[in-house]
N, C-alpha and C positions, 0 to 999 in steps of 0.2 A: 478352524477359525480362518477368512479369507485375509488376504495381505487388502493393507488401506488402497484405495483411489490414490494416484499421485495424481493431480492435476496441471503439476508442471515439473518438469525433468530438466535439469541443464546437466549436462556432459561434456567434459572436454574443452570448455569455453574456450575460446582464445580471444582477448580484447584488446585494441591497438589504436593507437592515435599517430602515425606516421612510425618513426622509431620507438616511441615510450609505449611497453607491454604494462596492461594494465591487469589482466585475468589470465593466466596460463594452465592450462589444465584444469578448471575449476568442474567440479560438480554440484550438482543442489537438486534436492526433490522438496516438494511442498505436496502435502496431504490434504483429502478432502477435508473440511472442518478445521484445518488448523489454525490458528492463528501465530505466524512467525514473525519473529523480528528480526532486521539484518540491522547489522553496526559493524565499525570497522574506522579507522582512522581517517582523516584526511587524505584524500589519493587513491583509497583502497578500489574506488568504482562501485560504490552502493547505486549510482542513480546509472550509471552505463551496464550494470547487472540488471536491472528493474526497465532501464530500455531496449536491453537484447531480450529478453521476455515477452514484453509486449507488442515489439515489433518498429521501435522506433530507431535501434541499431542495427545494422546486419554486423554477426560476430567475423570475426577474421577466421577463427575455425569451432569445431567443435558442432553439438547440438543441441536447440531447443525447443522440446514438446512442452504445449500448451494446452490443453483441455484433450488430449490426444490427436494432438496436432502436430506434424513436423514442420516448424515454422520454415524452414528451407522447402519445402516440397506444397506450401500452401495454397491451395487455388484462390481464385477472386471470394468466392462462394465460401469456403473455409474459414477466410480471413474475416468475411462480415460476421459467419456464427462466431470466431472466437468476442470479434469486438461486442456483441450483443450478450455475449454472457460474462461480459469484463466489465468493471469500472475500474476507471482513475482517478484520485485524488491529489493532483499536483500540490508542490511546496507551497504554490502561490496561490493557491485555488484555481487562476485562469480562466476565471469567466469572462464572460463577453461583457467588454465597458458598457457597451451603448444597449444591453438589453436589462430589462427587468428581471427582479430575485424571478418570479415566478418563468417568466420566458427564458432563463437562463437552464430552468431546471427542467423544465418541457424539450427545451433543441433536442437531447437523446432522440424522445421519443417522435419527434416532429420528422428528425432523419432515419429513424430506421425500424418506424411501424405505420401503419392504413389507419390508424383508430382517427376519432373524428377530434376533431377542435374542443369540442364541450368536454369527450372523455380525457384526452390528453390533458386537460385546464386541471379538471378533477383527480384524475391523479398524480399531478405536480403537486396540487395544494396538499393530498396527502404525504408525499415525500419531503417538503416542507416540514410539516408537522411533527411526522416521523425523527426528525433532527432537531426537534425542541424551537421549532420558530413559529411566532401567529402570522393571522393572514397580515397585519402591519407591516409585515414584511415585504406582502408581493408584488408592490410596485417600486420598490425602493431600487435604485443603480449599485453596484457594487462602490463605486465610490462614496456611497452614503452608510455603508456599513464599516463595521469596528472588524478587529481582525477576526477574533471570534465567529461573527455572526458572517464572515465570507467563508470560512473553514467550513461551517454547516449547510452556506447554500453548496459551496463546491460538494461535501460530501452526499447533499439531496441529489445532487447532478447525477451523481458517479452511483448512486442506487438506481436510476432512474427506471433503467430496464430488467429492474429485478437480477441482477448477476449472481452468478455463482462464485465467483472470484475480483475481490477490491485490493486495490493496489493503493497504498497509501506512502506517499512523499515526504516525510518529516511533519505527521497532521499536527502537533501541537508548538512546532517554532513560531517563535513571536508571541505568542501565548503566555499569560502569567501564570500562576503556579494553581490557582484557583480555576481559572478558562480551561488549563490543559488536565487539569485530573478531572473536571468534566465532560471535555474531549474525550478523554480513555473512558470511563464510565458509559458512555453512549455507542463509542466503537465496539466495547467490549460487550453492551447489550443487544447493539444490532446485530452483533457477530451469533450473539445467541438463539437470538428469536428470528435470526430468516437463515441460519445455517450456512452463514458465509464461511468463505475460505480467505483467510486474509496473511498479505503479502506487504511490511510495513520499516522500511527505514525509516528509522529513528535514532537522536542520540540522549533521548530523557529516558534516564533508568528509570524515573518512575513508571513510565510508562511499559518498559519491558518486565519490571516487577507485577502493575496492574494487569496486563491484559494478553502476553505472550503465554504461547503455549511451550513453544521453545524460539531460542534466538541462533540464527545464525552467522557466524562470525567470519568477517571477512580479513585478511592479513598473509601478506606474504603470497600475494596474485593469486589466492585460492579460499575458500570456505574452511577456516583452520579447525572448525568446530562447528555443531550442531548440537543443541540439547537445551537444557530447561536451565534457567538463572541459578537454581540451587547446584546445579550439578558446573556449571561455569562457573562460579565462586570457590571451587576446588579444583581448576584447572590449573595447569603447569606453564603456560603458556604465558609469556610476559606483556605480552601486550592484554590479553584478556585478567594478569592478575592486576595490572596495572588499570584497566577500567572497571574493575568490579571491586578491589581492594585497596584500591588509591584511596588519595585525602579526597576525595570528592562520591567516592564508591558507599553504597547502603551496605555492604559486609563490611565493610573496616568502620563504619560507625556504628554498627551494631555491636561491634568488638570494643568500642571505647569506652 
């Protein structure tokens, strides 16, 4: 049986801001088809790790490989290839406020393809429908959308180029429990249907239990564990125990 293909390989990552070290000798692998949750306490550098992987932050040390490319050695053509094979949903959606929903979703295709305007519009309509929004949303501006709708539009835009690898930064933050559960279901369904590999930063325990295959835990400037939530419930690490077995942990609630 062949070894799983690693779409992300991080080795010995060093991340610093001034004299403050965020990550030191951090290692992480993400395998093709995996839905990975990334958790950690405040200040552990979850978003810094994401930004280092997608190229928004230059690491102070170590190596980052994505889709087979070494970030430090990528040519402009390599970077273009990675950009078209990845999608990112930022925490606040990062939609263009002056553009309509359909133009926001179409924007990656306008930038990265030579498709005709009609084909781009048709594909954008398909992506919008894929995330559960109807035609009545097409001409709305971001300010006219609810928080949940903005998340869905951001997800549709992240999927515009049919990526292999999807990055989600706190996708359910700011959503009510019903909206968050619906968004979790959407991500899991899309991951299964499209064969996506997902790197998801979250604080939401429900999301971890509902949709992740593995969870990577950031603590002590490293990834101290990468395992299923069921395995993490048995961990002896103090932060992991508090997170999963503390007063708001599911494992503690089951035992009560």
